[in-house]
C-alpha positions in Angstrom: -5.2 -23.4 101.6 -3.1 -24.2 98.5 -0.5 -22.0 97.0 -2.1 -19.8 94.2 1.2 -19.4 92.3 4.1 -17.0 92.2 3.7 -13.7 94.0 5.2 -11.8 91.0 4.5 -12.1 87.3 6.2 -10.3 84.4 4.7 -9.6 81.0 5.6 -7.5 78.0 4.3 -3.9 77.9 1.9 -3.4 75.0 2.8 -1.0 72.3 -0.6 0.5 72.2 -0.6 2.6 75.4 -4.0 3.7 76.6 -3.0 6.8 78.5 -1.7 10.1 77.4 0.7 10.1 80.3 3.3 7.9 78.5 6.0 8.9 76.0 6.3 6.2 73.3 7.7 5.6 69.9 5.1 6.9 67.4 7.1 5.9 64.3 10.5 5.5 62.7 12.2 5.7 59.4 15.4 3.5 59.1 18.0 3.9 56.4 17.0 7.4 55.3 19.4 8.6 52.6 21.2 11.5 54.3 23.0 12.4 51.1 19.9 13.3 49.0 17.5 16.1 49.4 13.9 14.7 49.5 11.1 13.2 51.5 11.0 9.7 53.1 7.5 8.7 54.4 7.0 6.6 57.6 3.9 5.2 59.2 2.5 6.1 62.6 2.1 3.1 64.9 -1.2 2.2 66.6 -2.7 5.7 67.2 -5.0 8.1 65.5 -4.6 11.1 67.8 -1.0 12.0 68.9 1.5 14.8 69.4 5.2 14.3 68.6 7.5 15.6 71.4 11.0 14.3 70.6 13.1 13.5 67.5 16.1 11.2 67.6 18.6 10.8 64.7 20.9 7.8 65.1 23.1 5.2 63.3 24.9 7.3 60.7 26.6 4.8 58.4 27.5 3.9 54.8 26.8 0.2 54.3 27.6 -0.6 57.9 30.8 1.5 58.0 31.0 4.6 60.2 30.5 7.9 58.4 30.0 11.5 59.4 26.6 12.8 58.5 26.8 15.8 60.8 26.1 18.3 58.1 22.7 16.8 57.3 19.7 19.0 58.0 16.2 17.5 58.1 12.7 18.2 59.2 9.7 16.1 60.1 6.6 17.2 58.2 3.0 16.1 57.8 3.1 15.8 54.0 5.6 14.9 51.4 5.5 18.3 49.7 5.9 22.0 50.6 2.2 22.2 51.9 2.9 20.0 54.9 3.2 21.3 58.4 6.7 21.2 59.8 6.7 19.5 63.2 10.5 19.5 63.8 12.1 22.0 61.6 15.7 22.4 60.4 17.3 19.9 62.7 21.1 19.5 62.1 22.5 16.0 62.8 25.3 17.6 64.7 26.3 14.6 66.8 26.0 12.0 64.0 29.7 11.6 63.4 29.6 7.8 63.8 27.3 4.8 64.1 27.1 5.6 67.9 26.4 9.3 67.5 22.9 10.5 68.4 21.2 13.8 67.9 18.0 14.6 69.8 15.6 17.5 69.5 12.6 18.0 71.9 9.6 20.3 71.4 9.3 22.4 74.5 5.6 22.9 74.2 3.6 21.1 71.5 0.9 23.2 70.1 -1.4 20.7 68.5 -2.3 17.0 68.1 -2.2 15.2 64.8 -4.3 12.5 63.2 -2.4 11.7 60.0 -1.1 8.1 59.7 2.1 9.1 57.9 4.9 11.6 58.7 7.8 12.5 56.4 11.5 13.0 56.9 12.4 16.0 54.7 16.2 16.1 54.1 16.8 19.7 53.2 20.6 19.7 53.3 22.5 16.6 52.2 25.5 15.1 54.1 27.9 15.6 51.3 29.0 11.9 51.7 27.2 8.7 51.1 25.3 8.1 54.4 22.1 6.8 55.9 20.5 7.6 59.2 17.7 6.2 61.3 15.0 8.7 62.5 12.7 8.0 65.5 9.8 10.2 66.5 8.5 9.9 70.1 5.4 11.5 71.5 2.1 11.2 73.4 -0.8 9.0 72.3 -4.2 10.4 73.0 -6.3 7.7 71.2 
């Protein structure tokens, strides 16, 4: 009998997970202006039924230079206006005092699933200094 090939093969994990047992990146907004009150939209990736469970704020900088954006307060909402549902509400970027600082916020018990293809970063309190942050929303994919 001939050798059928290697016993182990490796392949990239697909982004579109087909089980609700896996936490994955639902969407991200990079370069959000942390020094201006307002909404920044971002698209949900490869799902039409999901529930966000974790928010990560990272990479506080000003044109690549380290900056403190720790006084920034933001929310993640379902609409770019006051009628949207707030998924993560009033999160202070406490640890975002440098490019390496990360602030995380987890929902202890998600109450609903969402189908909208956009979410919004709502900066409610500006940093007070020129700064941008990257925002990542992780969750479960039910589609």
